Residue, then its C-alpha position, 0 to 999 in steps of 0.5 A: m546519497n551518491s550513485p554507488q550507494k544508491l545502486q547498492t541500496e537498489i540491489s539490496n532491496n531487489m535481493r530482499f524482495l527476491r528472497s522473500w518471494f521465493q520463501r512466500p510467493l503468495v504473500t510477497g506477490a512481487v519479485s522486486p520493489s515498486g519502481k519510482a514512477l509507480a511509487h510516485k503515482m501512488a503517492s500523488y493521490v494522497n493529501g500531503d497537507s492533511t494532519a491525519p495518519v496515512l496507513e500503508i499496507g504491504p510497504g516491503t522495503g519502503p519505495v512507496t513510503k519514501a515517495l509519500i514522504k517526498h510528496g509531503v506526508a510527514e514521516e510521523r503521520l505514517v503507519l506501516l503495516e508489514y507482514s514480514l519481520e525482516f522488512c519490519e526491521l528494515l523499515r524501522q531503520r529507514f523510517p524511525k519516526a513512522m509507526i511500524i506494525q507487524g501483522d496481517a493486513y487481511t484482519l486490518k481492523q483487528t491488527v491496527g484498529a486499536m493503534m490508530q488514534q484517528k482515522a486515516s486520510a488515505i490507505v495505500s496498498s501494495l498487497p498482491l490482492l489477486t492472490k486472494p479470493q474475491d470476498q476477502r478482497l472486498s472485506l479488506l476494502k470494507e475494513a479499510f473504509d471503516l478505518s478511514e475518514e469520509g472520502a479518503p482514498f484506498i490506493q492500490f497498484t496492480y499488474s493486471a489490466a482489470s481492477p483488483i477489487p471486483l467492481n460488480s460483485s453481488s457479495s459486496t457489502v459496501s458501495f464505492s467508486a473506482e478510477s484508474s491511472s493509465r498504465i505506467w510503462m516505466n515500471i517493471p513489469p508495467a502497472k496501473v494504480w486504482v483508487y477506490k472511495k466509499q460512496t455514501a447513500l443520499 
């Protein structure tokens, strides 16, 4: 793709995101797609050599999806769960070999559970988690772990300095570890990536 085409695609992606944000700000969460530095950082936590599916939730126009493929994840391994019908149609055009599912990520097991032939090797999320109540975020993480292989990461970006998943909640029904990247200043706005893994009892 030459430079004018790249610029046109980026402008188109930004316009789609901006329109979606104006229509549903609490669903879309961001006013522009993830930048390349952030997308590649998120993808770097995924095992590109595994044959198990990678579930991406809230892929939007696909910048993280593209980074996952560049990282070595075969397009056929990708399961993309997106709420917006418009974005789903765009994703089908851009990633025809991936499985595209339209639905609500906050009912994760109900929405994709029956369609997952095997457990995921990673779940990559671009959801605006901080727009949701704490208990709903913890429930999402638990359902994500239930759909994942043992030790698989749940990867989430945030613009906040704090973890978008509460780390010391008395209402949590699952034990997990958490680590974060350094702040990615090249993204607009700057962001961090958090990686959560389920801890099993000894």
